[in-house]
C-alpha positions in Angstrom: -82.9 -12.9 25.9 -84.8 -10.7 23.2 -84.0 -6.8 22.8 -87.5 -6.7 24.7 -87.5 -8.8 27.3 -86.7 -7.4 31.1 -84.6 -9.5 33.7 -86.3 -11.4 36.5 -86.0 -9.7 39.6 -83.6 -10.8 42.3 -85.0 -13.7 44.1 -83.9 -11.7 48.0 -87.2 -9.5 48.2 -85.2 -6.4 49.7 -83.4 -6.4 45.8 -86.7 -7.2 44.5 -88.5 -4.1 46.1 -85.0 -2.0 44.8 -85.3 -3.2 41.4 -89.0 -2.4 41.1 -88.4 1.2 42.4 -85.4 1.8 40.1 -87.4 0.1 36.7 -90.1 2.3 37.7 -88.3 5.6 37.6 -86.2 4.6 34.3 -82.9 4.8 35.7 -79.6 3.2 34.3 -78.6 0.6 37.3 -77.6 -2.6 38.4 -78.0 -4.6 41.9 -75.5 -6.8 43.4 -76.2 -8.7 46.0 -74.1 -9.1 49.3 -71.3 -11.0 47.6 -71.2 -8.7 45.0 -73.1 -11.2 42.7 -74.8 -9.3 39.9 -78.5 -9.9 40.9 -80.4 -7.6 38.3 -79.8 -4.9 35.4 -82.7 -2.1 34.5 -83.7 -2.1 31.2 -82.1 1.3 30.5 -79.1 0.3 31.2 -78.9 -3.1 29.2 -80.8 -1.3 26.2 -78.1 1.4 26.4 -75.2 -1.0 26.8 -76.4 -3.1 23.9 -77.6 -0.2 22.1 -76.1 0.1 19.1 -75.4 -3.6 18.2 -76.6 -7.3 18.8 -77.5 -6.9 22.5 -75.0 -9.2 24.6 -76.9 -9.9 28.0 -75.3 -9.0 31.2 -73.9 -11.8 33.2 -76.3 -12.4 36.2 -75.1 -14.2 38.8 -71.4 -13.7 37.7 -68.9 -11.6 40.5 -68.6 -7.9 39.6 -65.1 -7.7 37.9 -64.4 -11.4 37.8 -63.3 -13.1 34.7 -67.0 -13.6 33.2 -68.1 -10.0 34.0 -65.0 -8.7 32.5 -65.6 -10.6 29.3 -69.0 -9.9 28.8 -68.4 -5.9 29.4 -65.8 -6.0 26.8 -68.5 -7.5 24.7 -70.6 -4.5 25.0 -70.7 -1.5 22.2 -71.2 0.7 24.9 -70.6 1.3 28.3 -67.1 -0.1 30.4 -66.3 -2.1 27.6 -62.3 -2.0 28.0 -60.3 -3.4 30.4 -59.1 -0.1 31.5 -62.5 1.5 31.7 -63.0 -1.8 34.1 -60.2 -0.7 36.2 -61.1 2.6 36.8 -64.3 1.3 37.6 -62.8 -1.4 40.4 -60.7 1.6 42.0 -63.8 3.4 42.4 -66.1 0.6 43.9 -63.6 -1.9 45.0 -63.3 -0.4 48.8 -66.9 -1.3 49.4 -66.3 -4.6 47.4 -63.3 -5.8 49.9 -65.9 -4.3 52.8 -67.9 -7.2 51.9 -65.6 -9.9 51.3 -64.9 -11.9 54.3 -61.8 -13.6 53.1 -60.4 -10.1 52.6 -57.2 -8.9 50.0 -56.6 -12.8 49.3 -60.1 -13.8 49.2 -61.1 -10.6 46.4 -57.3 -11.3 44.8 -59.3 -14.6 43.6 -62.9 -13.4 42.8 -61.5 -10.7 40.3 -60.4 -10.6 37.0 -56.3 -11.7 36.3 -56.0 -8.1 34.8 -57.6 -5.9 38.0 -55.6 -8.0 40.7 -53.0 -5.7 41.4 -55.6 -3.1 42.0 -56.7 -4.9 45.3 -53.6 -3.6 47.3 -54.7 -0.3 46.6 -58.3 -0.3 48.1 -59.2 1.1 51.3 -62.3 -0.4 53.0 -65.2 1.4 53.1 -68.7 1.9 53.6 -72.1 4.0 54.1 -75.6 4.2 53.4 -74.6 6.3 49.6 -71.9 7.1 47.9 -70.8 9.2 45.1 -68.4 8.6 42.3 -67.2 9.2 38.9 -67.9 6.4 36.4 -66.4 6.2 33.1 -68.1 4.6 29.9 -67.5 4.0 25.7 -69.7 5.3 24.0 -70.2 7.6 20.7 -66.4 6.7 20.0 -65.4 8.2 23.1 -64.6 7.8 26.9 -67.3 9.6 28.4 -67.4 10.5 32.6 -70.9 10.2 34.1 -72.0 10.8 37.9 -72.6 7.1 39.9 -74.1 6.2 43.6 -73.4 2.9 44.9 -76.6 3.0 47.4 -76.5 0.3 50.3 -79.8 -1.5 50.4 -80.9 -3.3 53.5 -83.8 -4.9 55.4 -85.6 -3.2 58.5 -83.1 -5.2 60.6 -80.0 -3.6 59.1 -79.1 -6.4 57.2 -76.6 -5.6 54.3 -79.1 -6.9 51.2 -76.6 -5.9 48.7 -75.4 -2.4 46.3 -77.8 -0.6 44.0 -75.2 1.1 41.2 -77.1 4.1 39.9 -75.7 5.9 36.9 -77.0 8.9 35.2 -75.5 11.1 31.7 -73.2 13.5 32.5 -75.7 16.6 31.6 -77.2 18.4 34.5 -81.0 17.3 35.3 -82.1 20.9 33.9 -80.3 20.2 30.5 -81.8 16.7 30.7 -85.0 18.1 31.6 -85.4 21.2 28.4 -84.6 18.1 26.2 -87.0 15.8 27.6 -90.0 18.4 27.9 -89.6 19.6 24.3 -89.5 16.1 22.9 -92.0 13.4 21.7 -91.5 11.0 23.8 -93.4 8.5 21.2 -90.7 10.1 18.3 -88.1 8.9 20.9 -88.8 5.4 21.1 -89.5 5.1 17.7 -86.2 6.2 16.6 -84.2 3.8 19.2 -86.3 0.9 17.7 -84.5 1.6 14.2 -81.1 2.8 15.7 -79.7 -0.3 13.8 -79.9 0.8 9.9 -81.4 -1.8 7.6 -83.9 -2.2 5.0 -87.8 -1.4 5.8 -90.3 -0.8 3.8 -91.6 2.6 4.8 -94.1 5.2 3.1 -91.9 8.9 1.9 -92.9 12.5 2.6 -91.2 15.3 1.3 -91.8 19.0 1.5 -90.6 22.5 0.3 -91.7 26.3 0.9 -92.7 27.1 -3.0 -91.0 30.7 -3.9 -88.9 30.6 -1.1 -85.9 32.7 -2.5 -88.6 35.9 -3.4 -89.8 35.7 0.2 -86.2 35.5 1.9 -85.1 38.9 -0.5 -88.7 40.3 0.9 -87.9 39.5 4.9 -85.9 40.3 6.8 -83.0 37.6 7.8 -84.9 37.5 11.0 -88.2 37.2 10.0 -87.4 34.7 7.4 -86.1 32.0 10.0 -88.9 32.7 12.3 -91.1 31.5 9.2 -88.9 28.5 8.6 -88.5 28.0 11.9 -92.5 28.1 12.7 -92.6 25.6 9.5 -90.5 23.2 10.5 -92.1 23.0 13.6 -95.7 22.8 12.2 -94.1 20.0 10.0 -92.2 18.3 12.8 -95.5 18.2 15.0 -97.7 16.6 11.9 -95.3 13.8 11.6 -94.9 13.1 14.8 -98.9 12.8 16.0 -99.4 10.6 12.6 -96.5 8.1 14.0 -93.8 9.1 11.9 -90.4 9.9 11.9 -88.6 12.9 11.0 -85.8 13.1 8.9 -83.6 15.7 8.0 -84.0 19.2 7.7 -82.5 21.0 4.4 -83.5 24.5 4.6 -87.1 25.3 3.9 -87.4 21.6 3.2 -88.6 18.5 5.8 -88.8 15.2 5.2 -90.4 12.2 6.9 -90.3 8.6 6.9 -93.8 6.4 8.0 -92.1 2.8 8.7 -94.7 -0.4 8.0 -92.8 -2.1 11.2 -93.9 0.9 13.7 -97.4 1.9 12.2 -98.6 -1.9 11.7 -98.6 -2.4 8.6 -98.1 -1.2 5.0 -101.3 0.1 4.7 -101.2 1.8 8.1 -97.8 3.7 6.8 -99.4 4.8 3.8 -102.6 6.5 5.6 -100.0 7.9 8.2 -98.3 9.7 5.8 -101.2 11.2 4.0 -102.9 12.1 6.8 -99.6 14.1 8.2 -99.8 16.0 4.6 -103.6 17.2 5.4 -102.6 18.0 9.0 -99.9 20.1 8.0 -102.0 21.7 4.9 -104.2 22.7 8.1 -101.2 24.6 9.9 -100.1 26.2 7.4 -102.8 29.0 7.2 -101.6 29.6 11.2 -97.7 29.2 10.3 -99.0 32.3 7.9 -101.0 34.4 10.0 -98.3 34.3 12.7 -95.5 35.5 10.1 -98.1 38.4 9.0 -98.3 37.2 5.7 -101.2 35.5 3.4 -101.7 32.3 3.2 -101.0 31.8 -0.3 -98.0 33.4 0.7 -96.7 30.1 2.7 -97.1 27.2 0.1 -95.9 24.0 0.8 -94.8 21.3 -2.3 -95.5 17.7 -1.2 -94.1 15.1 -2.9 -95.3 11.0 -1.2 -93.6 7.6 -2.8 -94.0 4.0 -1.2 -89.9 2.6 -0.5 -90.2 -0.9 -0.4 -86.6 -1.7 0.9 -86.0 1.9 2.0 -82.5 1.5 4.2 -83.2 4.0 7.0 -81.2 4.1 10.3 -80.6 6.4 13.0 -77.5 8.1 12.8 -75.5 9.3 16.3 -73.4 12.0 16.0 -71.7 14.4 19.0 -73.8 16.9 17.6 -77.3 15.8 17.2 -79.4 12.1 16.4 -81.3 12.1 13.3 -83.3 9.5 10.8 -81.5 9.2 7.5 -82.9 6.8 4.6 -81.3 6.0 1.3 -82.2 4.3 -1.7 -83.3 4.7 -5.2 -87.6 5.6 -4.0 -85.8 8.2 -1.6 -84.5 10.0 -4.5 -87.3 9.4 -6.6 -89.5 10.9 -3.7 -87.6 14.3 -4.2 -88.2 14.0 -7.5 -92.2 14.3 -7.5 -92.0 16.5 -4.8 -90.1 19.3 -6.9 -93.2 18.5 -9.7 -95.4 19.8 -7.2 -95.8 23.2 -8.1 -98.6 25.3 -6.7 -98.9 23.7 -3.6 -100.0 20.5 -5.1 -99.3 17.0 -2.9 -98.2 14.4 -5.0 -98.5 11.0 -4.4 -97.3 8.2 -6.6 -99.7 4.8 -7.6 -97.0 2.6 -5.3 -98.0 4.4 -2.1 -102.3 5.0 -2.7 -102.3 1.3 -3.6 -100.8 0.5 -0.3 -104.0 1.5 1.1 -106.4 -1.1 2.1 -110.0 -0.4 2.0 -110.8 1.2 5.3 -107.4 3.3 5.3 -108.5 4.7 1.7 -112.0 5.2 3.1 -111.2 7.4 6.4 -108.9 9.2 4.3 -111.9 9.5 1.7 -110.2 8.3 -1.1 -111.3 5.5 -4.2 -108.2 4.2 -5.2 -109.7 1.9 -8.1 -111.3 5.1 -9.2 -108.0 6.9 -9.3 -106.2 8.0 -13.2 -102.6 8.8 -12.3 -100.1 10.9 -14.5 -96.6 9.7 -15.2 -94.3 12.4 -13.6 -92.5 13.1 -16.8 -96.2 14.1 -18.6 -97.1 16.8 -16.5 -96.7 20.3 -16.7 -94.8 20.7 -13.9 -92.2 18.5 -14.6 -88.8 19.2 -13.6 -85.7 19.0 -15.9 -84.3 16.5 -13.4 -88.1 14.6 -13.5 -87.9 13.8 -16.9 -84.1 12.7 -17.0 -84.7 10.5 -13.7 -88.2 9.4 -12.6 -90.2 10.2 -15.9 -92.4 6.9 -15.8 -93.5 7.1 -11.9 -97.3 7.2 -11.7 -98.6 10.1 -9.2 -102.2 11.1 -8.8 -103.0 14.3 -6.4 -104.3 13.3 -3.2 
């Protein structure tokens, strides 16, 4: 089963209806039948538990907390992936399992993994329509509590078909809503695709505010911060709208990457990179006006380059998630940007010549007629550019 394949719906129609509802709303969840055999797991929990490495599938058909379940779960990068966490989890839901096990404690003791059998004597049979408890999982190098609901699934006659185990992140819905409503879900999905770092062909964009030091001295700190915030928001929006990935923000600078694998082709990635620069240039007038500045006071330098084998991926930390990329071409893109004084947008020959004829026509560019200048020959070339990347051919776009 690939990372993108969903598990089939349970054969029991009542459980299948529950699975559809859970899937439609994007919950972390899995469903067990009336004998606590794993019947289904949602895409969201499946991809979360296996998010950081090659996906390890759920053991469909296996008894929950049985040897196969424990063996599978302890291979997950995230989730209940240790014996200790499985023991905690079993204590939370074991009462329901005991209620559903016809042979009582003796049978349950034979079902569960040997590492959990001593807990069976501690359990108290429980039942009910819905039970809440705190689950534990492993993520970002630490154990994390997360709220869970065990919801009994019954048919119209009252027959118990199984139990849905539904989880959510520990943050409250107000916090999750604030984070989600400000994020572009398409960008989040693109970040998900590159969470495993690797070599990827990509168009690279760097931009930086020119004459930032005089502006920072002239404006109040609060006013200069507002300017920077508006610039970053405008830049990020243009990158996101063009299908790119927002990189790290450093001072007044922004970076972005347009991957061939998410754009659809190398030509499309190069086209999106150039389109985002043009959109951001158009947005600068509004940024200046809202900051009570003249358009000529808010000028960005742009450097665009192609990376044939950029090493890019998603970095997860306790504080944030961000895209980062490494490689010679990333450093060269920074050198190109530093040479783009006067608000120029300098693109490398490697980037421009990735454009297919239809993409070039959409941008009103004519790659066959363009002439290039080595970076080291530009009047605006910096000392670092002459030292590190003098022969890179660039043109203004």
